[in-house]
CHARMM-style PDB file with segment names, atoms N, HN, CA, C and O in Angstrom:
ATOM      1  N   MET     1      -5.057   7.143  -8.296  1.00  0.00      PROA
ATOM      2  CA  MET     1      -4.388   5.996  -7.839  1.00  0.00      PROA
ATOM      3  C   MET     1      -4.810   5.863  -6.613  1.00  0.00      PROA
ATOM      4  O   MET     1      -5.010   6.786  -5.823  1.00  0.00      PROA
ATOM      5  N   SER     2      -4.990   4.447  -6.375  1.00  0.00      PROA
ATOM      6  HN  SER     2      -4.827   3.697  -7.016  1.00  0.00      PROA
ATOM      7  CA  SER     2      -5.785   4.211  -4.866  1.00  0.00      PROA
ATOM      8  C   SER     2      -4.503   3.293  -4.207  1.00  0.00      PROA
ATOM      9  O   SER     2      -3.495   2.885  -4.783  1.00  0.00      PROA
ATOM     10  N   ARG     3      -4.866   3.142  -2.965  1.00  0.00      PROA
ATOM     11  HN  ARG     3      -5.685   3.473  -2.497  1.00  0.00      PROA
ATOM     12  CA  ARG     3      -3.681   2.473  -1.778  1.00  0.00      PROA
ATOM     13  C   ARG     3      -4.693   1.326  -1.225  1.00  0.00      PROA
ATOM     14  O   ARG     3      -5.739   1.909  -0.939  1.00  0.00      PROA
ATOM     15  N   GLN     4      -4.760   0.544  -1.074  1.00  0.00      PROA
ATOM     16  HN  GLN     4      -3.911   0.070  -1.307  1.00  0.00      PROA
ATOM     17  CA  GLN     4      -4.806  -0.497  -0.045  1.00  0.00      PROA
ATOM     18  C   GLN     4      -3.828  -0.949   1.121  1.00  0.00      PROA
ATOM     19  O   GLN     4      -2.747  -1.508   0.936  1.00  0.00      PROA
ATOM     20  N   VAL     5      -4.295  -0.669   2.163  1.00  0.00      PROA
ATOM     21  HN  VAL     5      -5.173  -0.215   2.313  1.00  0.00      PROA
ATOM     22  CA  VAL     5      -3.110  -1.286   3.621  1.00  0.00      PROA
ATOM     23  C   VAL     5      -3.565  -2.635   3.741  1.00  0.00      PROA
ATOM     24  O   VAL     5      -4.763  -2.818   3.958  1.00  0.00      PROA
ATOM     25  N   LEU     6      -2.903  -3.465   3.647  1.00  0.00      PROA
ATOM     26  HN  LEU     6      -1.930  -3.317   3.470  1.00  0.00      PROA
ATOM     27  CA  LEU     6      -2.533  -4.660   4.131  1.00  0.00      PROA
ATOM     28  C   LEU     6      -2.227  -5.231   5.429  1.00  0.00      PROA
ATOM     29  O   LEU     6      -2.279  -6.394   5.829  1.00  0.00      PROA
ATOM     30  N   GLU     7      -1.774  -3.738   6.205  1.00  0.00      PROA
ATOM     31  HN  GLU     7      -1.733  -2.794   5.880  1.00  0.00      PROA
ATOM     32  CA  GLU     7      -0.959  -4.550   7.320  1.00  0.00      PROA
ATOM     33  C   GLU     7      -0.712  -3.318   8.298  1.00  0.00      PROA
ATOM     34  O   GLU     7      -0.292  -2.323   7.707  1.00  0.00      PROA
ATOM     35  N   ARG     8      -0.882  -3.179   9.643  1.00  0.00      PROA
ATOM     36  HN  ARG     8      -1.223  -3.987  10.123  1.00  0.00      PROA
ATOM     37  CA  ARG     8      -0.315  -1.526  10.230  1.00  0.00      PROA
ATOM     38  C   ARG     8       0.301  -2.026  11.313  1.00  0.00      PROA
ATOM     39  O   ARG     8      -0.229  -2.855  12.052  1.00  0.00      PROA
ATOM     40  N   PHE     9       1.266  -1.633  11.450  1.00  0.00      PROA
ATOM     41  HN  PHE     9       1.697  -0.959  10.850  1.00  0.00      PROA
ATOM     42  CA  PHE     9       2.298  -1.611  12.906  1.00  0.00      PROA
ATOM     43  C   PHE     9       2.503  -0.546  13.703  1.00  0.00      PROA
ATOM     44  O   PHE     9       2.590   0.558  13.165  1.00  0.00      PROA
ATOM     45  N   PRO    10       2.614  -0.658  15.060  1.00  0.00      PROA
ATOM     46  CA  PRO    10       3.136   0.487  15.633  1.00  0.00      PROA
ATOM     47  C   PRO    10       4.942   0.847  15.469  1.00  0.00      PROA
ATOM     48  O   PRO    10       5.919   0.111  15.330  1.00  0.00      PROA
ATOM     49  N   ALA    11       4.785   2.232  15.560  1.00  0.00      PROA
ATOM     50  HN  ALA    11       3.991   2.830  15.673  1.00  0.00      PROA
ATOM     51  CA  ALA    11       5.852   2.727  15.488  1.00  0.00      PROA
ATOM     52  C   ALA    11       7.153   2.208  16.437  1.00  0.00      PROA
ATOM     53  O   ALA    11       8.331   2.070  16.108  1.00  0.00      PROA
ATOM     54  N   GLY    12       6.529   1.985  17.672  1.00  0.00      PROA
ATOM     55  HN  GLY    12       5.572   2.097  17.940  1.00  0.00      PROA
ATOM     56  CA  GLY    12       7.535   1.639  19.139  1.00  0.00      PROA
ATOM     57  C   GLY    12       7.950   0.790  19.000  1.00  0.00      PROA
ATOM     58  O   GLY    12       8.325   0.411  20.109  1.00  0.00      PROA
ATOM     59  N   GLY    13       8.303  -0.223  17.954  1.00  0.00      PROA
ATOM     60  HN  GLY    13       7.999   0.086  17.053  1.00  0.00      PROA
ATOM     61  CA  GLY    13       8.693  -1.546  18.163  1.00  0.00      PROA
ATOM     62  C   GLY    13      10.128  -1.737  18.946  1.00  0.00      PROA
ATOM     63  O   GLY    13      10.837  -0.736  19.039  1.00  0.00      PROA
ATOM     64  N   PRO    14      10.473  -2.667  19.372  1.00  0.00      PROA
ATOM     65  CA  PRO    14      11.668  -2.857  20.075  1.00  0.00      PROA
ATOM     66  C   PRO    14      13.094  -2.939  18.952  1.00  0.00      PROA
ATOM     67  O   PRO    14      13.303  -3.651  17.970  1.00  0.00      PROA
ATOM     68  N   ARG    15      13.831  -1.970  19.554  1.00  0.00      PROA
ATOM     69  HN  ARG    15      13.662  -1.392  20.352  1.00  0.00      PROA
ATOM     70  CA  ARG    15      15.023  -1.542  18.862  1.00  0.00      PROA
ATOM     71  C   ARG    15      15.965  -2.818  18.199  1.00  0.00      PROA
ATOM     72  O   ARG    15      16.465  -3.807  18.736  1.00  0.00      PROA
ATOM     73  N   GLY    16      15.971  -2.275  16.619  1.00  0.00      PROA
ATOM     74  HN  GLY    16      15.565  -1.473  16.183  1.00  0.00      PROA
ATOM     75  CA  GLY    16      16.203  -3.086  15.632  1.00  0.00      PROA
ATOM     76  C   GLY    16      15.546  -4.167  15.401  1.00  0.00      PROA
ATOM     77  O   GLY    16      15.966  -5.283  15.096  1.00  0.00      PROA
ATOM     78  N   SER    17      14.183  -3.680  15.606  1.00  0.00      PROA
ATOM     79  HN  SER    17      13.842  -2.773  15.854  1.00  0.00      PROA
ATOM     80  CA  SER    17      13.203  -4.767  15.087  1.00  0.00      PROA
ATOM     81  C   SER    17      12.279  -4.140  14.149  1.00  0.00      PROA
ATOM     82  O   SER    17      11.689  -3.091  14.407  1.00  0.00      PROA
ATOM     83  N   TRP    18      12.135  -4.911  12.855  1.00  0.00      PROA
ATOM     84  HN  TRP    18      12.615  -5.763  12.646  1.00  0.00      PROA
ATOM     85  CA  TRP    18      11.456  -4.121  11.543  1.00  0.00      PROA
ATOM     86  C   TRP    18      10.093  -4.764  11.175  1.00  0.00      PROA
ATOM     87  O   TRP    18       9.820  -4.907   9.984  1.00  0.00      PROA
ATOM     88  N   PRO    19       9.164  -5.184  12.206  1.00  0.00      PROA
ATOM     89  CA  PRO    19       8.003  -5.929  11.562  1.00  0.00      PROA
ATOM     90  C   PRO    19       7.511  -5.559  10.015  1.00  0.00      PROA
ATOM     91  O   PRO    19       7.488  -6.412   9.128  1.00  0.00      PROA
ATOM     92  N   ALA    20       7.104  -4.113   9.802  1.00  0.00      PROA
ATOM     93  HN  ALA    20       7.123  -3.420  10.523  1.00  0.00      PROA
ATOM     94  CA  ALA    20       6.717  -3.703   8.816  1.00  0.00      PROA
ATOM     95  C   ALA    20       7.583  -4.227   7.720  1.00  0.00      PROA
ATOM     96  O   ALA    20       7.072  -4.820   6.770  1.00  0.00      PROA
ATOM     97  N   GLU    21       8.771  -4.051   7.801  1.00  0.00      PROA
ATOM     98  HN  GLU    21       9.186  -3.569   8.572  1.00  0.00      PROA
ATOM     99  CA  GLU    21       9.489  -4.113   6.520  1.00  0.00      PROA
ATOM    100  C   GLU    21       9.877  -5.437   6.693  1.00  0.00      PROA
ATOM    101  O   GLU    21      10.716  -5.694   5.829  1.00  0.00      PROA
ATOM    102  N   GLU    22       9.654  -6.418   7.422  1.00  0.00      PROA
ATOM    103  HN  GLU    22       8.973  -6.209   8.124  1.00  0.00      PROA
ATOM    104  CA  GLU    22       9.783  -7.805   7.228  1.00  0.00      PROA
ATOM    105  C   GLU    22       8.125  -8.375   6.585  1.00  0.00      PROA
ATOM    106  O   GLU    22       8.006  -9.377   5.880  1.00  0.00      PROA
ATOM    107  N   PHE    23       7.457  -7.864   6.833  1.00  0.00      PROA
ATOM    108  HN  PHE    23       7.553  -7.050   7.405  1.00  0.00      PROA
ATOM    109  CA  PHE    23       6.142  -8.336   6.349  1.00  0.00      PROA
ATOM    110  C   PHE    23       6.023  -7.768   4.590  1.00  0.00      PROA
ATOM    111  O   PHE    23       5.883  -8.579   3.674  1.00  0.00      PROA
ATOM    112  N   ALA    24       6.088  -6.628   4.420  1.00  0.00      PROA
ATOM    113  HN  ALA    24       6.202  -5.970   5.164  1.00  0.00      PROA
ATOM    114  CA  ALA    24       6.390  -6.353   3.120  1.00  0.00      PROA
ATOM    115  C   ALA    24       7.262  -7.007   2.557  1.00  0.00      PROA
ATOM    116  O   ALA    24       7.010  -7.365   1.407  1.00  0.00      PROA
ATOM    117  N   GLY    25       8.240  -7.290   3.006  1.00  0.00      PROA
ATOM    118  HN  GLY    25       8.445  -6.999   3.941  1.00  0.00      PROA
ATOM    119  CA  GLY    25       9.268  -8.067   2.061  1.00  0.00      PROA
ATOM    120  C   GLY    25       8.784  -9.425   1.609  1.00  0.00      PROA
ATOM    121  O   GLY    25       8.938  -9.908   0.487  1.00  0.00      PROA
ATOM    122  N   ALA    26       8.033 -10.100   2.895  1.00  0.00      PROA
ATOM    123  HN  ALA    26       7.908  -9.708   3.806  1.00  0.00      PROA
ATOM    124  CA  ALA    26       7.641 -11.133   2.570  1.00  0.00      PROA
ATOM    125  C   ALA    26       6.230 -10.953   1.313  1.00  0.00      PROA
ATOM    126  O   ALA    26       5.877 -12.029   0.830  1.00  0.00      PROA
ATOM    127  N   ARG    27       5.662 -10.012   0.936  1.00  0.00      PROA
ATOM    128  HN  ARG    27       5.948  -9.138   1.328  1.00  0.00      PROA
ATOM    129  CA  ARG    27       4.743  -9.973   0.195  1.00  0.00      PROA
ATOM    130  C   ARG    27       5.799  -9.959  -1.246  1.00  0.00      PROA
ATOM    131  O   ARG    27       5.836 -10.901  -2.038  1.00  0.00      PROA
ATOM    132  N   ARG    28       6.363  -9.094  -1.340  1.00  0.00      PROA
ATOM    133  HN  ARG    28       6.333  -8.330  -0.696  1.00  0.00      PROA
ATOM    134  CA  ARG    28       7.099  -8.594  -2.482  1.00  0.00      PROA
ATOM    135  C   ARG    28       7.806 -10.083  -3.083  1.00  0.00      PROA
ATOM    136  O   ARG    28       7.971 -10.357  -4.271  1.00  0.00      PROA
ATOM    137  N   ASP    29       8.155 -10.925  -1.920  1.00  0.00      PROA
ATOM    138  HN  ASP    29       8.020 -10.702  -0.954  1.00  0.00      PROA
ATOM    139  CA  ASP    29       8.742 -12.505  -2.086  1.00  0.00      PROA
ATOM    140  C   ASP    29       7.288 -13.247  -3.179  1.00  0.00      PROA
ATOM    141  O   ASP    29       7.376 -14.016  -4.136  1.00  0.00      PROA
ATOM    142  N   GLU    30       6.185 -12.693  -2.605  1.00  0.00      PROA
ATOM    143  HN  GLU    30       6.114 -12.068  -1.827  1.00  0.00      PROA
ATOM    144  CA  GLU    30       5.122 -13.079  -3.574  1.00  0.00      PROA
ATOM    145  C   GLU    30       4.533 -12.806  -4.116  1.00  0.00      PROA
ATOM    146  O   GLU    30       3.409 -13.263  -4.323  1.00  0.00      PROA
ATOM    147  N   GLY    31       5.237 -11.629  -4.739  1.00  0.00      PROA
ATOM    148  HN  GLY    31       6.150 -11.257  -4.571  1.00  0.00      PROA
ATOM    149  CA  GLY    31       4.817 -11.197  -5.976  1.00  0.00      PROA
ATOM    150  C   GLY    31       4.104  -9.856  -5.901  1.00  0.00      PROA
ATOM    151  O   GLY    31       4.164  -9.097  -6.869  1.00  0.00      PROA
ATOM    152  N   VAL    32       3.427  -9.522  -4.795  1.00  0.00      PROA
ATOM    153  HN  VAL    32       3.378 -10.138  -4.009  1.00  0.00      PROA
ATOM    154  CA  VAL    32       2.954  -8.213  -4.613  1.00  0.00      PROA
ATOM    155  C   VAL    32       3.949  -7.175  -4.110  1.00  0.00      PROA
ATOM    156  O   VAL    32       4.895  -7.310  -3.333  1.00  0.00      PROA
ATOM    157  N   PRO    33       3.397  -5.887  -4.886  1.00  0.00      PROA
ATOM    158  CA  PRO    33       4.461  -5.248  -5.186  1.00  0.00      PROA
ATOM    159  C   PRO    33       3.956  -3.789  -3.326  1.00  0.00      PROA
ATOM    160  O   PRO    33       3.542  -2.630  -3.357  1.00  0.00      PROA
ATOM    161  N   ALA    34       4.233  -4.543  -2.320  1.00  0.00      PROA
ATOM    162  HN  ALA    34       4.569  -5.484  -2.295  1.00  0.00      PROA
ATOM    163  CA  ALA    34       4.340  -3.711  -1.141  1.00  0.00      PROA
ATOM    164  C   ALA    34       4.840  -2.991  -0.701  1.00  0.00      PROA
ATOM    165  O   ALA    34       6.014  -3.353  -0.623  1.00  0.00      PROA
ATOM    166  N   ARG    35       4.651  -1.678  -0.130  1.00  0.00      PROA
ATOM    167  HN  ARG    35       3.697  -1.384  -0.194  1.00  0.00      PROA
ATOM    168  CA  ARG    35       6.043  -0.822   0.329  1.00  0.00      PROA
ATOM    169  C   ARG    35       5.298  -0.574   1.695  1.00  0.00      PROA
ATOM    170  O   ARG    35       4.186  -0.962   2.051  1.00  0.00      PROA
ATOM    171  N   VAL    36       6.394   0.312   2.463  1.00  0.00      PROA
ATOM    172  HN  VAL    36       7.298   0.627   2.173  1.00  0.00      PROA
ATOM    173  CA  VAL    36       6.145   0.486   3.854  1.00  0.00      PROA
ATOM    174  C   VAL    36       5.958   2.466   3.634  1.00  0.00      PROA
ATOM    175  O   VAL    36       6.601   3.225   2.910  1.00  0.00      PROA
ATOM    176  N   VAL    37       5.214   2.652   4.264  1.00  0.00      PROA
ATOM    177  HN  VAL    37       4.691   2.035   4.852  1.00  0.00      PROA
ATOM    178  CA  VAL    37       4.937   4.089   4.460  1.00  0.00      PROA
ATOM    179  C   VAL    37       4.638   4.649   6.043  1.00  0.00      PROA
ATOM    180  O   VAL    37       4.292   3.684   6.724  1.00  0.00      PROA
ATOM    181  N   MET    38       4.658   5.610   6.649  1.00  0.00      PROA
ATOM    182  HN  MET    38       4.940   6.394   6.095  1.00  0.00      PROA
ATOM    183  CA  MET    38       4.667   6.037   8.027  1.00  0.00      PROA
ATOM    184  C   MET    38       3.530   7.398   7.868  1.00  0.00      PROA
ATOM    185  O   MET    38       3.613   8.457   7.246  1.00  0.00      PROA
ATOM    186  N   ASP    39       2.492   6.826   8.718  1.00  0.00      PROA
ATOM    187  HN  ASP    39       2.424   5.966   9.223  1.00  0.00      PROA
ATOM    188  CA  ASP    39       1.180   7.505   9.087  1.00  0.00      PROA
ATOM    189  C   ASP    39       1.456   8.438  10.579  1.00  0.00      PROA
ATOM    190  O   ASP    39       1.216   8.050  11.723  1.00  0.00      PROA
ATOM    191  N   LEU    40       2.003   9.710  10.179  1.00  0.00      PROA
ATOM    192  HN  LEU    40       2.198  10.026   9.251  1.00  0.00      PROA
ATOM    193  CA  LEU    40       2.421  10.675  11.214  1.00  0.00      PROA
ATOM    194  C   LEU    40       1.296  10.784  12.172  1.00  0.00      PROA
ATOM    195  O   LEU    40       1.588  10.895  13.363  1.00  0.00      PROA
ATOM    196  N   GLU    41       0.112  10.769  11.837  1.00  0.00      PROA
ATOM    197  HN  GLU    41      -0.125  10.679  10.869  1.00  0.00      PROA
ATOM    198  CA  GLU    41      -1.068  11.203  12.604  1.00  0.00      PROA
ATOM    199  C   GLU    41      -1.414   9.778  13.536  1.00  0.00      PROA
ATOM    200  O   GLU    41      -1.672  10.203  14.663  1.00  0.00      PROA
ATOM    201  N   THR    42      -1.488   8.787  13.535  1.00  0.00      PROA
ATOM    202  HN  THR    42      -1.279   8.443  12.619  1.00  0.00      PROA
ATOM    203  CA  THR    42      -1.440   7.948  14.045  1.00  0.00      PROA
ATOM    204  C   THR    42       0.249   7.473  14.526  1.00  0.00      PROA
ATOM    205  O   THR    42       0.147   7.040  15.674  1.00  0.00      PROA
ATOM    206  N   ASP    43       1.226   7.425  14.224  1.00  0.00      PROA
ATOM    207  HN  ASP    43       1.309   7.776  13.291  1.00  0.00      PROA
ATOM    208  CA  ASP    43       2.548   6.925  14.542  1.00  0.00      PROA
ATOM    209  C   ASP    43       2.353   5.433  14.627  1.00  0.00      PROA
ATOM    210  O   ASP    43       2.325   4.630  15.560  1.00  0.00      PROA
ATOM    211  N   THR    44       2.201   5.333  13.018  1.00  0.00      PROA
ATOM    212  HN  THR    44       2.225   5.985  12.260  1.00  0.00      PROA
ATOM    213  CA  THR    44       1.912   3.938  12.804  1.00  0.00      PROA
ATOM    214  C   THR    44       2.674   3.524  11.171  1.00  0.00      PROA
ATOM    215  O   THR    44       2.547   4.334  10.254  1.00  0.00      PROA
ATOM    216  N   PHE    45       3.376   2.330  10.971  1.00  0.00      PROA
ATOM    217  HN  PHE    45       3.479   1.671  11.717  1.00  0.00      PROA
ATOM    218  CA  PHE    45       3.885   1.849   9.850  1.00  0.00      PROA
ATOM    219  C   PHE    45       2.957   1.083   9.074  1.00  0.00      PROA
ATOM    220  O   PHE    45       2.550  -0.016   9.449  1.00  0.00      PROA
ATOM    221  N   LEU    46       2.537   1.746   7.778  1.00  0.00      PROA
ATOM    222  HN  LEU    46       2.867   2.639   7.473  1.00  0.00      PROA
ATOM    223  CA  LEU    46       1.534   0.985   7.359  1.00  0.00      PROA
ATOM    224  C   LEU    46       2.121   0.047   5.719  1.00  0.00      PROA
ATOM    225  O   LEU    46       2.581   0.689   4.776  1.00  0.00      PROA
ATOM    226  N   VAL    47       2.014  -1.086   5.690  1.00  0.00      PROA
ATOM    227  HN  VAL    47       1.640  -1.608   6.457  1.00  0.00      PROA
ATOM    228  CA  VAL    47       2.498  -1.692   4.651  1.00  0.00      PROA
ATOM    229  C   VAL    47       1.110  -1.498   3.307  1.00  0.00      PROA
ATOM    230  O   VAL    47      -0.056  -1.804   3.560  1.00  0.00      PROA
ATOM    231  N   ILE    48       1.424  -1.110   2.341  1.00  0.00      PROA
ATOM    232  HN  ILE    48       2.371  -0.861   2.135  1.00  0.00      PROA
ATOM    233  CA  ILE    48       0.499  -0.745   1.195  1.00  0.00      PROA
ATOM    234  C   ILE    48       0.633  -0.870   0.132  1.00  0.00      PROA
ATOM    235  O   ILE    48       1.834  -0.714  -0.087  1.00  0.00      PROA
ATOM    236  N   VAL    49       0.040  -1.102  -0.891  1.00  0.00      PROA
ATOM    237  HN  VAL    49      -0.936  -1.228  -0.713  1.00  0.00      PROA
ATOM    238  CA  VAL    49       0.041  -1.636  -2.337  1.00  0.00      PROA
ATOM    239  C   VAL    49      -1.014  -0.709  -2.957  1.00  0.00      PROA
ATOM    240  O   VAL    49      -2.222  -0.696  -2.720  1.00  0.00      PROA
ATOM    241  N   GLU    50      -0.373  -0.003  -3.729  1.00  0.00      PROA
ATOM    242  HN  GLU    50       0.608  -0.014  -3.922  1.00  0.00      PROA
ATOM    243  CA  GLU    50      -0.511   1.288  -4.606  1.00  0.00      PROA
ATOM    244  C   GLU    50      -1.411  -0.015  -5.855  1.00  0.00      PROA
ATOM    245  O   GLU    50      -1.134  -1.162  -6.204  1.00  0.00      PROA
ATOM    246  N   GLN    51      -2.661   1.054  -6.223  1.00  0.00      PROA
ATOM    247  HN  GLN    51      -2.887   1.986  -5.939  1.00  0.00      PROA
ATOM    248  CA  GLN    51      -3.534   0.418  -6.997  1.00  0.00      PROA
ATOM    249  C   GLN    51      -3.796   1.144  -8.338  1.00  0.00      PROA
ATOM    250  O   GLN    51      -4.529   2.118  -8.163  1.00  0.00      PROA
ATOM    251  N   ARG    52      -3.408   0.960  -9.660  1.00  0.00      PROA
ATOM    252  HN  ARG    52      -2.813   0.169  -9.802  1.00  0.00      PROA
ATOM    253  CA  ARG    52      -4.070   2.034 -10.563  1.00  0.00      PROA
ATOM    254  C   ARG    52      -5.437   1.733 -11.132  1.00  0.00      PROA
ATOM    255  O   ARG    52      -5.936   0.698 -11.573  1.00  0.00      PROA
ATOM    256  N   THR    53      -5.978   3.223 -10.950  1.00  0.00      PROA
ATOM    257  HN  THR    53      -5.572   4.064 -10.592  1.00  0.00      PROA
ATOM    258  CA  THR    53      -7.357   3.363 -11.000  1.00  0.00      PROA
ATOM    259  C   THR    53      -7.883   3.306 -12.519  1.00  0.00      PROA
ATOM    260  O   THR    53      -7.911   4.338 -13.190  1.00  0.00      PROA
ATOM    261  N   PRO    54      -8.256   2.196 -12.986  1.00  0.00      PROA
ATOM    262  CA  PRO    54      -8.804   2.464 -14.255  1.00  0.00      PROA
ATOM    263  C   PRO    54      -9.426   3.666 -14.823  1.00  0.00      PROA
ATOM    264  O   PRO    54     -10.404   4.256 -14.366  1.00  0.00      PROA
ATOM    265  N   GLU    55      -8.743   3.964 -15.880  1.00  0.00      PROA
ATOM    266  HN  GLU    55      -7.948   3.484 -16.251  1.00  0.00      PROA
ATOM    267  CA  GLU    55      -9.364   5.686 -16.569  1.00  0.00      PROA
ATOM    268  C   GLU    55     -10.512   4.755 -17.153  1.00  0.00      PROA
ATOM    269  O   GLU    55     -10.472   3.592 -17.554  1.00  0.00      PROA
ATOM    270  N   ARG    56     -11.724   5.833 -17.047  1.00  0.00      PROA
ATOM    271  HN  ARG    56     -11.756   6.778 -16.722  1.00  0.00      PROA
ATOM    272  CA  ARG    56     -13.149   5.668 -17.675  1.00  0.00      PROA
ATOM    273  C   ARG    56     -13.150   5.695 -19.524  1.00  0.00      PROA
ATOM    274  O   ARG    56     -12.847   6.691 -20.181  1.00  0.00      PROA
ATOM    275  N   ALA    57     -13.379   4.959 -19.844  1.00  0.00      PROA
ATOM    276  HN  ALA    57     -13.626   4.150 -19.311  1.00  0.00      PROA
ATOM    277  CA  ALA    57     -13.202   5.087 -21.666  1.00  0.00      PROA
ATOM    278  C   ALA    57     -14.236   6.132 -21.749  1.00  0.00      PROA
ATOM    279  O   ALA    57     -15.268   6.328 -21.107  1.00  0.00      PROA
ATOM    280  N   PRO    58     -13.653   6.758 -22.740  1.00  0.00      PROA
ATOM    281  CA  PRO    58     -14.861   7.692 -23.235  1.00  0.00      PROA
ATOM    282  C   PRO    58     -16.493   7.422 -23.623  1.00  0.00      PROA
ATOM    283  O   PRO    58     -16.793   6.358 -24.165  1.00  0.00      PROA
ATOM    284  N   GLU    59     -17.101   8.015 -23.445  1.00  0.00      PROA
ATOM    285  HN  GLU    59     -16.857   8.879 -23.005  1.00  0.00      PROA
ATOM    286  CA  GLU    59     -18.893   7.405 -23.912  1.00  0.00      PROA
ATOM    287  C   GLU    59     -18.559   7.491 -25.496  1.00  0.00      PROA
ATOM    288  O   GLU    59     -17.801   8.245 -26.106  1.00  0.00      PROA
ATOM    289  N   PRO    60     -19.230   6.658 -25.847  1.00  0.00      PROA
ATOM    290  CA  PRO    60     -19.560   6.763 -27.533  1.00  0.00      PROA
ATOM    291  C   PRO    60     -20.264   7.795 -28.175  1.00  0.00      PROA
ATOM    292  O   PRO    60     -21.283   8.145 -27.578  1.00  0.00      PROA
ATOM    293  N   VAL    61     -19.990   8.426 -29.301  1.00  0.00      PROA
ATOM    294  HN  VAL    61     -19.163   8.142 -29.786  1.00  0.00      PROA
ATOM    295  CA  VAL    61     -20.334   9.313 -29.591  1.00  0.00      PROA
ATOM    296  C   VAL    61     -21.849   8.767 -30.790  1.00  0.00      PROA
ATOM    297  O   VAL    61     -21.713   8.118 -31.828  1.00  0.00      PROA
ATOM    298  N   ARG    62     -22.940   9.192 -30.308  1.00  0.00      PROA
ATOM    299  HN  ARG    62     -23.051   9.718 -29.465  1.00  0.00      PROA
ATOM    300  CA  ARG    62     -23.955   8.288 -31.185  1.00  0.00      PROA
ATOM    301  C   ARG    62     -24.362   9.247 -32.240  1.00  0.00      PROA
ATOM    302  O   ARG    62     -24.484  10.424 -31.901  1.00  0.00      PROA
ATOM    303  N   GLU    63     -24.569   8.944 -33.354  1.00  0.00      PROA
ATOM    304  HN  GLU    63     -24.469   7.988 -33.629  1.00  0.00      PROA
ATOM    305  CA  GLU    63     -24.795   9.913 -34.322  1.00  0.00      PROA
ATOM    306  C   GLU    63     -26.326   9.400 -34.995  1.00  0.00      PROA
ATOM    307  O   GLU    63     -26.509   8.291 -35.497  1.00  0.00      PROA
ATOM    308  N   GLU    64     -27.213  10.334 -34.889  1.00  0.00      PROA
ATOM    309  HN  GLU    64     -27.064  11.235 -34.480  1.00  0.00      PROA
ATOM    310  CA  GLU    64     -28.615  10.346 -35.237  1.00  0.00      PROA
ATOM    311  C   GLU    64     -29.117  10.566 -36.616  1.00  0.00      PROA
ATOM    312  OT1 GLU    64     -30.328  10.564 -36.840  1.00  0.00      PROA
TER     313      GLU     64
END
């Protein structure tokens, strides 16, 4: 499964402000399954969409 980062928001926003959640909510209203995760290394909230990686079909067996 892969993740696509739609937007990044600094964690030090004003008290009572949730810009990452608001952005993710707006994407969900558009039908995009966005969610918010925290990147602890950069102290940033990430709005992401998880995407399933298509599984490779097995190679057909060739009979000779």
